[in-house]
N, C-alpha and C positions, 0 to 999 in steps of 0.2 A: 504494500500500500504506500502511496506517495502522500507526502504532506506538502504544505506550501513551502516549507524550508528546503525541500528537495530541489527546488528550482531557484534557489538563491545561493550566491556565493561570490568568490573572487575569481575573476578571469585571469588566466595565465597567458600573457601576450607572447606571440611568437616573433612579431616584427615591431619592436619597441620604437624604432625610428619613425614609424607612421603615426604613433599615438600622441595626441596632445593632452597633457595632463599627467597625473601621478601614475606611473606604470605599476606601482606596487599596491594601488588601491582602486582597481577597476571592478566595480560591483555590478553584478546582474541581479535583477529582481524577478525574472521569469525565464522560462526555457526559450521564449521567443526572443528576448533580449540577448540571451546567450547565443542563439542562432545568428542573429545579426552581428554580434561581436566577432564570431568566427568568420563570417563572410567578409567583414571589413578588414580583419587582420590578414586574411588569406587571398584576397582579390587584388590582383596587380593594379587594376585601374584605380583603386582607392589609394590616393596619395597621402591623405591624412584623415584621422578620425578621432573622436573623443566622446566620452560618455558623461552626460550631465555637466558639460562645461559652459553651455549657453544658458544664461539666466535672464529672463525677460519679465519685467513688471507687468502686472495685469490687475484690473479692478474686478474683484469678486462680486457677482450679482447677489450673493447671499448676505454679505455684510457691507457692501459698497466701499470696501477698503482696498488699498494697494497691497498685493501679495507678490511673491517671487515664484516664477515658473521655471523649474529646471528641466529643460527639454532633454529627452532621453539621449539623443545622438546628434552630433555634428559630423558630417561626412563631406570630404572634398574628393571629387572624382575627375579623372581625365578621360574624356571620351576618345573614340578611335581617330577623330580628326585633330586631337591635341587640345581641344577646348576644355577649360576647367569649369566645373559646375559644383556649387556648394549647396548642401542641403541641411536642414534641421529636420529631424525625424522623431516622431512620437510613436511608440509601440503600445497598442491598446487592443483589447478584445473588441470585436465588431459591435457587440451589444452596447458598449460605452460610446459608440459613435452615432447611435440612433436615439431619437427622442423616445423616452419611455411611453408605452401605451397606457392610457388611463384605465385602471381596473374598475369593476363595478363598485368595489369598496376601497376607499383610500386607506392604504396601510402604511406603516412606518417604513417598510422596505420601498414602497413606491415613492414616498417623500425623499428618502435618501437617494434613490435613482434620479429623481428630478434635480436635486441639489448637485449631484455628481455631473449630470449632463450639462447643467447650466455653467458650472465652474469650468468644465472641459471646453465648452464653447467659448467662454471668455478667454481662456488660456490660448486656444488655437487661433482666435481672432488677433490677439496680441502678437502671437508668433508669426502669423501671415503678414501683419503690418511690419514687424521687425525685419522679416526676410525680404519683403518687397523693397524696403528702403536700402537694402544692402546687396541686392541682386542675387539673393539666395532663393531656394524653393523650400516651402514647408510641406511635409507629408505626414499623414497619419497612416501607419501600416498596421493592418489587422492580420488575423490568422490566414485570411484569404491571400493577401499579398505575400506573406511569409511561407505559404504552402504548408501550413501545419493543420 
């Protein structure tokens, strides 16, 4: 049986020259993040990458205060034509990217899902604005894009 802790740990980097940040403290919080870390570390086109190094302020719709959003990944890729592209990437289950469907009876779980969805939307809007100003692209990758 697997527990949540099974999918958390420290990533052991193979190509430290590509990593931006502390190579002794690369933390993954899901098997999906681990999969993306392996891809970044082992893919030749990835020139540099980092985990939770981009910090973006956003206003939470829950308390209307400024909070800090630590985006899961920064990735710099060189395409086949030699063009450099930079991405900020969030890894999330698909269900967190979709607005919760209102049940017949409002439950605590539904309210939590609405809060989470609203906060994620605020974070992702701030990340899109941040990326647009810098010529980056913001992506949310789910199990579908990660083929899991």
